[in-house]
GUFI-534163 format. One record per atom (N, C-alpha, C, CB): residue in three letters; x, y, z. Coordinates in steps of 0.05 Angstrom, whole numbers, plus 32768, in hexadecimal, padded with zeros to 4 digits. Last residue first. Glycine has a CB too. Layout:
<nodes>
ALAXYZ/...
</nodes>
This chain:
<nodes>
ALA7D9C82257F48/ALA7D9282397F35/ALA7D9A82557F3D/ALA7D7382387F33/PRO7DD681FD7F55/PRO7DBE820B7F5E/PRO7DB682217F4A/PRO7DC282187F79/LEU7DEA81C87F2A/LEU7DEF81E27F35/LEU7DD581EF7F3E/LEU7DFD81F47F21/ASN7DDA81967F15/ASN7DED81977F2B/ASN7DF281B27F37/ASN7E06818D7F22/GLU7DB581977EEB/GLU7DB481817EFE/GLU7DC581857F17/GLU7DBC81677EF1/MET7DC481C37ECD/MET7DA881C17ED7/MET7DA681AC7EED/MET7D9581B97EC0/ALA7DF981B67EC2/ALA7DF381CD7ED3/ALA7DD781CC7EDE/ALA7DF781E87EC3/TRP7DF2818A7EA0/TRP7E0181877EB9/TRP7DFA819E7ECC/TRP7E1F81867EB4/THR7DD981A47E75/THR7DCB818E7E84/THR7DD8818A7E9F/THR7DCC81747E74/ALA7E0281C67E65/ALA7DE881D17E6E/ALA7DD981BC7E7E/ALA7DD781DA7E56/LEU7E2981A17E56/LEU7E2E81B47E6C/LEU7E1481C07E77/LEU7E4181CB7E62/GLU7E0F81897E2B/GLU7E1681797E43/GLU7E1C818B7E5B/GLU7E2F81687E3D/ARG7E0C81B47E08/ARG7DF381A77E12/ARG7DF981977E2B/ARG7DE781957DFC/LEU7E4281BD7DFE/LEU7E3281D27E0B/LEU7E1881C67E16/LEU7E2C81E87DF8/ALA7E50818D7DE4/ALA7E5D81947DFE/ALA7E4C81A97E0D/ALA7E79819F7DF9/PRO7E30818E7DB5/PRO7E2D81797DC9/PRO7E3981807DE4/PRO7E3A815F7DBF/LEU7E4281C27D9D/LEU7E2781BD7DA6/LEU7E2481A67DBA/LEU7E1681B67D8E/LEU7E7381CA7D87/LEU7E7181CD7DA4/LEU7E5681C67DAF/LEU7E7781EA7DAC/ALA7E6C81C97D51/ALA7E7881B17D5D/ALA7E7781B27D7C/ALA7E9481AD7D54/LEU7E5E81FD7D45/LEU7E4881E97D48/LEU7E5281CF7D54/LEU7E3C81E27D2C/GLY7E9182127D40/GLY7E80821B7D55/GLY7E6982077D5B/GLY7E7482367D4F/ALA7EA181F87D11/ALA7EB181F47D2A/ALA7EA081FD7D42/ALA7ECB82047D29/SER7E7C820C7CED/SER7E7C81EF7CF3/SER7E8C81E97D0D/SER7E8781DF7CDB/THR7E6782497D0D/THR7E75823A7CF7/THR7E72821D7CFE/THR7E9382437CF4/LEU7E2D826C7D20/LEU7E43825A7D27/LEU7E4E824D7D0D/LEU7E3982447D3A/GLU7E2282B17D0F/GLU7E1A82957D11/GLU7E3282847D16/GLU7E0C828C7CF7/TYR7E0782F17D0C/TYR7E1C82E07D15/TYR7E1282C47D17/TYR7E2882EA7D31/THR7DF683257CDD/THR7DEF830F7CEF/THR7E0882FF7CF5/THR7DDA82FC7CE1/VAL7DE283647CC9/VAL7DF983537CD1/VAL7DEF833D7CE3/VAL7E0F83657CDF/ALA7DC583867C93/ALA7DC083757CAB/ALA7DD983647CB0/ALA7DA783627CA7/VAL7DAD83BF7C74/VAL7DC583AF7C7A/VAL7DBF839F7C93/VAL7DDF83C07C7C/PRO7D6A83BC7C59/PRO7D7F83C87C69/PRO7D9683B57C6E/PRO7D7483D27C84/PRO7D8583B67C17/PRO7D7F83C57C2F/PRO7D6A83B87C40/PRO7D7783E17C28/GLY7DB983887C2E/GLY7D9E83947C30/GLY7D9483A17C17/GLY7D9F83A97C45/GLU7DE8836D7C36/GLU7DE983897C2E/GLU7DCE83977C2D/GLU7DF6838A7C13/ASP7DF583487C6C/ASP7DE183497C56/ASP7DDF83667C4F/ASP7DC5833C7C5E/VAL7E2C832A7C86/VAL7E2083447C81/VAL7E0E83417C68/VAL7E3683597C7C/ARG7E3E82FF7CBB/ARG7E3383027CA0/ARG7E26831D7C9D/ARG7E1F82EB7C9A/ARG7E7182E17CDF/ARG7E6182FA7CDC/ARG7E5882FC7CBF/ARG7E7183137CE5/GLU7E7782A57D03/GLU7E7A82B37CEA/GLU7E6782CC7CEA/GLU7E7382A07CD1/VAL7E9B82857D36/VAL7E8482957D2E/VAL7E8B82A37D14/VAL7E7D82AA7D44/LEU7ECA82697D3C/LEU7EB1825D7D47/LEU7E98826B7D3D/LEU7EB2825C7D65/GLY7EFC827D7D32/GLY7EEF826D7D1D/GLY7ED6825F7D26/GLY7F0282587D14/ALA7F1482A17D52/ALA7F1882857D59/ALA7F0B82727D45/ALA7F0E827F7D75/ARG7F0082D07D3E/ARG7F1D82CA7D3A/ARG7F2382AD7D3F/ARG7F2E82DC7D4C/ARG7ECB82CB7D51/ARG7ED082CB7D34/ARG7EEE82C47D2F/ARG7EC982E67D28/LEU7ED482CF7D87/LEU7EC882B67D7D/LEU7ECC82B47D5F/LEU7EAB82B47D84/GLU7EE683047D89/GLU7EF882EE7D92/GLU7EEE82D37D87/GLU7EF882EC7DB1/SER7EB9831F7D76/SER7ED283217D68/SER7EE5830A7D6F/SER7EE0833C7D6D/LEU7E9483137D9F/LEU7E8F830A7D84/LEU7EA8830B7D73/LEU7E79831C7D77/ARG7EAE832E7DCA/ARG7EAB83117DCA/ARG7EA583067DAE/ARG7E9583097DDE/GLU7EAA83647DB8/GLU7EC483587DBE/GLU7EC283397DBD/GLU7ECF83617DD9/SER7E73836B7DB6/SER7E83836F7D9E/SER7E9E83617DA1/SER7E87838D7D98/LEU7E6683637DEB/LEU7E5B83527DD7/LEU7E6B83537DBE/LEU7E3D83597DD1/MET7E82838E7E02/MET7E8A83737E09/MET7E7F835F7DF5/MET7E7F836C7E25/SER7E6783BA7DEB/SER7E8483B67DE6/SER7E8D839A7DED/SER7E9483CB7DF6/ASP7E3383B47DFE/ASP7E3883B37DE1/ASP7E5683AD7DDC/ASP7E3183CE7DD4/SER7E3183887E38/SER7E3383A27E2B/SER7E38839F7E0D/SER7E4983B37E38/ILE7E01835B7E53/ILE7E1A835F7E44/ILE7E19837B7E37/ILE7E1D83497E2E/GLY7DCF83577E6A/GLY7DE583617E7B/GLY7DFF83657E6C/GLY7DE9834F7E91/SER7DB6831F7E49/SER7DAF83367E5B/SER7DC8833E7E6C/SER7D98832E7E6D/LEU7DB883097E12/LEU7DCD83097E27/LEU7DCA83217E39/LEU7DE983087E1A/ALA7D8F83167DF0/ALA7D9082FB7DFB/ALA7DA382F97E12/ALA7D9882E87DE5/ARG7D9B834B7DE1/ARG7D8383457DF1/ARG7D84832A7DFE/ARG7D6A83477DDE/LYS7DCA83407DC4/LYS7DCB83517DDB/LYS7DB2834D7DED/LYS7DCD836F7DD3/LEU7DB683227D9A/LEU7DC883167DAD/LEU7DCA83267DC7/LEU7DE483137DA1/GLU7D9783497D81/GLU7D8A83317D8B/GLU7D9C83237DA0/GLU7D83831D7D74/SER7DBE836D7D71/SER7DAA83757D84/SER7D9C835D7D91/SER7D9583877D76/PHE7DDC834C7D4C/PHE7DE983587D64/PHE7DD4835F7D79/PHE7DF983717D5D/GLY7DB683137D35/GLY7DC3832D7D32/GLY7DCD83377D4D/GLY7DAE83417D27/ALA7DC382CD7D2B/ALA7DB682E37D3A/ALA7DC582FD7D34/ALA7DB482DE7D58/PRO7DB882887D18/PRO7DC482A37D14/PRO7DB482B87D23/PRO7DC682AA7CF7/GLY7DA982577D4C/GLY7DA982627D31/GLY7DB5827E7D30/GLY7D8D82627D26/THR7DB182407D7C/THR7D96823F7D72/THR7D94824B7D56/THR7D83824D7D85/LEU7DE5824B7D89/LEU7DDF82307D81/LEU7DC3822D7D76/LEU7DE2821D7D99/LEU7DEB827E7D9C/LEU7DED827B7D7F/LEU7DE7825E7D76/LEU7E0882837D75/THR7DEA82737DD3/THR7DD482837DC7/THR7DD4827F7DA9/THR7DD782A07DCE/GLY7E1B82597DD9/GLY7E03824B7DDE/GLY7DEA82597DD2/GLY7DFF82487DFC/LEU7E3E82847DCF/LEU7E3D826D7DBD/LEU7E24825D7DC0/LEU7E56825B7DC2/LEU7E3082A27DFC/LEU7E2C82AD7DE2/LEU7E2B82977DCD/LEU7E4282C27DDB/VAL7E4082817E25/VAL7E2382867E22/VAL7E1D82937E07/VAL7E1982987E39/GLY7E7882827E1C/GLY7E6982697E1B/GLY7E4C826E7E17/GLY7E6D825A7E34/SER7E8482BB7E22/SER7E8B82AB7E0A/SER7E7A82927E07/SER7EA882A37E0B/TRP7E7782D57E53/TRP7E6582D77E3C/TRP7E6C82C57E24/TRP7E6582F37E32/ARG7EB882D47E6C/ARG7E9C82DB7E71/ARG7E8E82E07E56/ARG7E9B82F47E82/LYS7EDC829B7E59/LYS7EDA82B87E5A/LYS7EBD82BF7E5C/LYS7EE782C57E40/GLY7EDB82657E51/GLY7ED5826F7E6C/GLY7ED5828D7E6E/GLY7EE982647E7F/LEU7EED825A7E1F/LEU7ED0825A7E23/LEU7EC882657E3E/LEU7EC5823E7E20/PHE7F25825F7E29/PHE7F17826E7E14/PHE7EFA82707E1A/PHE7F1C82607DF9/ASP7F2F823E7E55/ASP7F3B82597E54/ASP7F2B826B7E40/ASP7F5982597E4D/PHE7F18820F7E45/PHE7F0B821E7E5B/PHE7F16823B7E5C/PHE7F1082107E75/ALA7F3C82017E1B/ALA7F1F82047E16/ALA7F1282157E2C/ALA7F1281E87E14/ARG7F6D81FE7E36/ARG7F6982127E20/ARG7F4C82177E1B/ARG7F7782087E07/ALA7F6181D27E58/ALA7F6881ED7E64/ALA7F6482037E4F/ALA7F8581ED7E6E/LEU7F5B81AA7E32/LEU7F4481B27E43/LEU7F4981CD7E50/LEU7F3F819D7E59/ALA7F8F81A87E1F/ALA7F7981AF7E0D/ALA7F6081B87E1D/ALA7F7281977DFA/ALA7FAC81977E4D/ALA7FB181B17E40/ALA7F9B81BA7E2D/ALA7FCB81AF7E30/ASP7F95817D7E88/ASP7F9581797E6B/ASP7F9881947E5D/ASP7F7B816A7E61/CYS7FBF81877EBF/CYS7FA5818C7EB2/CYS7FA981887E94/CYS7F9C81AA7EB8/VAL7FE081567EE6/VAL7FE1816B7ED2/VAL7FC5816E7EC5/VAL7FF681657EBC/ARG8002813E7F1E/ARG7FE881427F11/ARG7FEA815A7EFE/ARG7FD181477F26/GLU803881147F21/GLU802F81307F20/GLU801581327F11/GLU804581427F13/ASP804580DF7F4B/ASP803980E77F32/ASP802F81047F33/ASP802280D47F2A/SER805280D87F80/SER806780E17F6E/SER805D80E97F53/SER807C80CB7F6B/GLU802480C67F98/GLU802E80E07FA0/GLU804480EA7F8D/GLU803980DE7FBC/ALA802080937F80/ALA800B80A77F7B/ALA801580C37F82/ALA7FF280A17F8B/ALA804D807B7F96/ALA804B807E7F79/ALA803680937F72/ALA804380637F6C/GLU8040807C7FCD/GLU8058808A7FC3/GLU8056808F7FA5/GLU8071807A7FCA/ARG8013805A7FCC/ARG801080767FD4/ARG802880877FCA/ARG800D80787FF3/MET802A802B7FBB/MET801580377FAA/MET801280547FB1/MET7FFB80287FAD/MET804C80217FE6/MET805780247FCB/MET804380327FB9/MET8060800A7FBF/ASP80278019800F/ASP803980308010/ASP804580367FF5/ASP804E802C8025/MET80117FE88000/MET800080008000/MET801180198000/MET7FED80008018/
</nodes>
């Protein structure tokens, strides 16, 4: 038993690097919920702002830009008239759907409202 304890104590615990990157990126305030909001389909800036109660215009703009640079969100401009800008998930963004659904289910079952 002592040998097992010594072996366990000598093993250094390390966090999975990919998981750390994912939480570093998605853990930024508003990023995850913004992606979750876009899972239901494309939306304009005003619609997203209404859906994310409490987010400022500048923060929404910043998060959308970050998600675009990461290749998770695409910005589409319809020249109109009137000109309309919508944001939608790319295939990489849509690939998050199963994980986001699992997180939502876990939160409903395990976190206080």
